[in-house]
C-alpha positions as CSV (number, residue, x, y, z in Angstrom):
1,Q,-12.6,-12.9,-9.0
2,V,-14.9,-12.2,-6.1
3,Q,-14.4,-9.1,-4.1
4,L,-16.3,-8.0,-1.0
5,V,-15.4,-4.5,0.3
6,E,-17.0,-3.4,3.5
7,S,-17.0,0.2,4.7
8,G,-18.7,2.6,7.1
9,G,-17.6,1.5,10.4
10,G,-16.1,3.6,13.1
11,L,-15.9,4.7,16.8
12,V,-19.3,5.8,18.0
13,Q,-21.2,6.4,21.2
14,A,-24.1,4.3,22.4
15,G,-27.4,5.4,20.9
16,W,-25.9,6.6,17.6
17,S,-26.5,5.2,14.3
18,L,-24.3,3.9,11.5
19,T,-24.8,2.6,8.0
20,L,-22.3,0.0,6.7
21,S,-22.0,-0.7,3.0
22,C,-20.6,-3.7,1.2
23,A,-19.6,-3.5,-2.5
24,A,-19.5,-6.8,-4.3
25,S,-18.0,-7.7,-7.5
26,G,-17.5,-10.9,-9.4
27,I,-20.7,-12.4,-8.3
28,I,-24.2,-12.7,-9.7
29,F,-25.4,-10.2,-7.1
30,S,-29.1,-10.1,-8.0
31,L,-29.6,-13.8,-7.4
32,A,-27.5,-14.1,-4.2
33,T,-28.8,-14.1,-0.7
34,M,-26.4,-11.5,1.1
35,G,-25.8,-11.3,4.7
36,W,-23.9,-9.2,7.3
37,Y,-21.9,-11.3,9.9
38,R,-20.4,-9.9,13.0
39,Q,-17.4,-11.0,15.0
40,A,-17.4,-9.5,18.4
41,P,-14.2,-9.6,20.5
42,G,-13.6,-13.1,21.8
43,K,-16.6,-14.6,20.1
44,Q,-17.3,-16.6,16.9
45,R,-18.5,-14.8,13.8
46,E,-22.3,-14.9,13.6
47,L,-24.9,-14.0,10.9
48,V,-26.9,-11.0,12.1
49,A,-28.9,-10.1,9.0
50,R,-29.5,-11.5,5.6
51,I,-31.5,-10.4,2.6
52,F,-32.9,-12.7,-0.2
53,S,-32.9,-11.8,-3.8
54,S,-36.6,-11.2,-3.3
55,G,-35.9,-8.6,-0.8
56,T,-37.2,-10.7,2.2
57,T,-35.0,-10.1,5.3
58,N,-34.1,-12.2,8.4
59,Y,-32.4,-10.9,11.6
60,A,-30.9,-12.4,14.6
61,D,-32.9,-12.0,17.7
62,S,-30.3,-9.7,19.3
63,V,-30.5,-7.1,16.6
64,K,-34.2,-7.3,15.5
65,G,-35.8,-3.8,15.5
66,R,-32.4,-2.0,15.4
67,F,-30.7,-3.3,12.3
68,T,-32.0,-3.0,8.8
69,I,-30.4,-4.8,5.8
70,S,-31.1,-3.6,2.3
71,R,-29.6,-4.1,-1.2
72,D,-29.1,-2.2,-4.4
73,S,-28.7,-4.7,-7.2
74,A,-27.8,-2.0,-9.7
75,K,-24.8,-1.0,-7.5
76,K,-24.2,-4.5,-6.3
77,T,-24.1,-3.2,-2.8
78,V,-25.6,-4.4,0.4
79,Y,-26.2,-2.1,3.3
80,L,-26.6,-2.5,7.0
81,Q,-28.3,0.4,9.0
82,I,-27.7,0.1,12.6
83,N,-29.7,2.2,15.0
84,S,-29.5,2.6,18.8
85,L,-26.1,1.2,18.9
86,K,-25.0,-0.7,22.0
87,P,-21.6,-1.5,23.4
88,E,-22.4,-5.3,22.6
89,D,-22.6,-4.3,18.9
90,T,-18.9,-3.8,18.9
91,G,-17.1,-6.0,16.5
92,V,-15.9,-6.4,13.0
93,Y,-18.8,-6.5,10.4
94,Y,-18.4,-8.7,7.3
95,C,-20.7,-9.2,4.4
96,N,-20.8,-12.3,2.3
97,R,-23.2,-14.4,0.3
98,V,-25.0,-16.7,2.6
99,G,-24.6,-20.4,1.7
100,L,-25.8,-23.6,3.2
101,E,-26.3,-23.7,7.0
102,L,-25.9,-19.9,6.9
103,R,-22.2,-20.3,6.2
104,P,-20.3,-17.8,4.1
105,F,-20.1,-18.7,0.5
106,Y,-16.9,-16.8,-0.4
107,S,-13.7,-15.8,1.3
108,W,-13.9,-13.0,3.7
109,G,-13.2,-9.3,2.8
110,Q,-11.4,-7.2,5.3
111,G,-14.5,-6.2,7.2
112,T,-15.2,-2.9,8.9
113,Q,-14.7,-2.2,12.5
114,V,-17.5,-0.9,14.7
115,T,-16.6,0.2,18.2
116,V,-19.5,1.5,20.4
117,S,-18.5,3.3,23.6
118,S,-20.9,3.5,26.6
């Protein structure tokens, strides 16, 4: 049974930093391309960062230079460090295995809410 458990969100001020964590179970984590998706209020969920099994990373243009995705295969955990938070970073953040056409491979976890005040 696949479980994805996100944590680390919160209410923060613009300019602060956060590190989100996602603990995965029930998947062959070391071989999976993992990603962080964000659903901002009133918008569709979008992939903002992904990391391949090799460690190669990709980012959405809107977050390049501020977001850093990383993974710990021994802990089956993927992280998202967010620096210089902006109000437009507000949303629920989810992790998932990234499938074809950047779609999520598994059912969603509960996500973690990030709210950035200006």
